[in-house]
C-alpha positions as CSV (number, residue, x, y, z in Angstrom):
1,X,109.7,92.8,55.5
2,X,109.7,94.5,58.9
3,X,112.5,94.2,61.4
4,X,110.2,92.1,63.5
5,X,109.6,89.8,60.5
6,X,113.4,89.4,60.0
7,X,114.0,88.7,63.6
8,X,111.4,86.0,63.6
9,X,112.5,84.4,60.4
10,X,112.4,80.7,60.2
11,X,113.4,78.5,57.2
12,X,114.7,79.6,53.8
13,X,111.7,81.8,52.6
14,X,109.2,84.1,54.3
15,X,106.0,84.7,52.6
16,X,103.6,87.6,53.5
17,X,100.1,87.9,52.0
18,X,98.0,91.0,52.5
19,X,94.4,91.8,52.0
20,X,92.5,91.6,49.5
21,X,94.6,88.4,48.8
22,X,94.9,88.8,45.1
23,X,97.8,87.6,42.9
24,X,99.7,90.9,43.5
25,X,99.3,90.8,47.3
26,X,101.8,87.9,47.9
27,X,105.4,88.8,48.7
28,X,108.4,86.5,49.4
29,X,111.9,87.3,51.0
30,X,115.0,85.3,51.7
31,X,116.5,85.3,55.2
32,X,118.5,88.4,54.4
33,X,115.3,90.4,53.5
34,X,116.0,90.3,49.8
35,X,112.8,90.1,47.7
36,X,112.2,86.8,45.8
37,X,110.4,86.4,42.5
38,X,107.1,84.7,43.0
39,X,104.7,83.3,40.4
40,X,101.1,82.5,41.2
41,X,99.7,79.7,38.9
């Protein structure tokens, strides 16, 4: 995540989705910016 994303963080998990919005275009981070494992079902 960007510095701006981390400064505007709210809650336990931040999820960012990028175009073209496929299964490999979804990313999740905790409030410290550590990537989290994410499964799309």
